[in-house]
C-alpha positions as CSV (number, residue, x, y, z in Angstrom):
1,V,7.8,-5.6,-34.6
2,P,7.1,-3.2,-31.7
3,H,5.9,-4.7,-28.4
4,P,2.6,-3.4,-27.1
5,T,2.6,-1.3,-24.0
6,Y,1.4,-3.3,-21.0
7,T,-1.0,-1.4,-18.7
8,P,-2.1,-3.4,-15.6
9,T,-5.8,-3.4,-15.0
10,P,-7.5,-4.3,-11.7
11,L,-9.1,-7.7,-11.7
12,C,-12.4,-6.3,-10.4
13,A,-13.2,-3.6,-8.0
14,A,-16.2,-2.3,-6.1
15,S,-16.9,1.3,-5.0
16,I,-18.7,2.0,-1.8
17,D,-19.2,5.6,-0.6
18,N,-16.2,6.9,-2.5
19,E,-14.0,4.0,-1.3
20,W,-12.4,1.7,-3.9
21,I,-12.2,-1.9,-2.8
22,P,-9.8,-3.9,-4.9
23,S,-10.6,-7.5,-5.7
24,C,-7.8,-10.0,-5.9
25,S,-6.9,-13.5,-4.7
26,S,-7.5,-13.8,-0.9
27,D,-3.9,-15.0,-0.3
28,L,-2.7,-11.6,-1.6
29,K,-5.0,-9.5,0.6
30,P,-3.7,-7.9,3.8
31,V,-5.6,-8.7,7.0
32,V,-5.6,-7.1,10.4
33,G,-3.0,-8.6,12.6
34,M,-0.6,-9.8,9.9
35,K,3.0,-10.0,11.1
36,F,6.3,-10.0,9.2
37,D,9.8,-10.8,10.2
38,T,11.1,-7.5,8.9
39,L,9.7,-4.1,8.0
40,Q,10.8,-4.5,4.4
41,Q,8.9,-7.8,4.1
42,G,5.7,-6.0,5.2
43,I,6.3,-3.2,2.8
44,S,7.0,-5.6,-0.1
45,F,3.8,-7.6,0.7
46,Y,1.7,-4.5,0.5
47,E,3.4,-3.2,-2.6
48,N,2.8,-6.5,-4.3
49,Y,-0.9,-6.4,-3.3
50,A,-1.2,-2.9,-4.7
51,K,0.5,-3.9,-8.0
52,V,-1.8,-6.9,-8.5
53,S,-4.9,-4.8,-7.5
54,G,-4.1,-1.9,-9.8
55,F,-3.0,1.0,-7.5
56,D,0.2,2.6,-6.3
57,T,1.5,3.0,-2.8
58,R,3.6,5.4,-0.8
59,L,5.1,5.4,2.7
60,Y,3.0,7.8,4.7
61,S,4.2,8.1,8.3
62,T,6.6,6.6,10.8
63,K,6.5,6.4,14.6
64,K,9.6,5.7,16.6
65,R,9.9,4.6,20.2
66,K,11.4,7.3,22.5
67,S,13.3,4.7,24.5
68,D,15.5,3.4,21.7
69,G,14.6,5.3,18.5
70,K,13.5,2.1,16.8
71,I,10.5,2.2,14.4
72,S,7.4,1.0,16.1
73,L,4.9,1.8,13.4
74,K,5.1,2.5,9.6
75,Y,2.1,3.3,7.4
76,C,2.2,2.2,3.8
77,V,-0.9,3.6,2.1
78,C,-2.6,4.0,-1.3
79,N,-0.9,7.0,-3.0
80,K,-4.3,8.8,-3.0
81,E,-4.6,8.5,0.8
82,G,-4.8,11.8,2.8
83,F,-3.2,15.1,1.9
84,R,-0.6,17.5,3.1
85,E,-2.1,20.5,4.8
86,T,0.9,22.8,4.1
87,P,3.2,22.5,1.0
88,R,6.7,21.2,1.6
89,L,9.3,24.0,1.0
């Protein structure tokens, strides 16, 4: 007996001025000021939120400190966020 293909569906979502606002359990939603022990824990949290809410993510941009070259900022965004002005060669 073949298994049906599973397609995740957002629990519920609202659209405001071309912005899609996913709805999920409040303990899964990111909030301003959240802190994680490691960069990977933060990325994993957001990827889990995206999966439960029904969208994909991508790593967008990274900022490094000039003093020691360590990452000071990393953007993990919805895969539909922004666009590349010039194609990558």
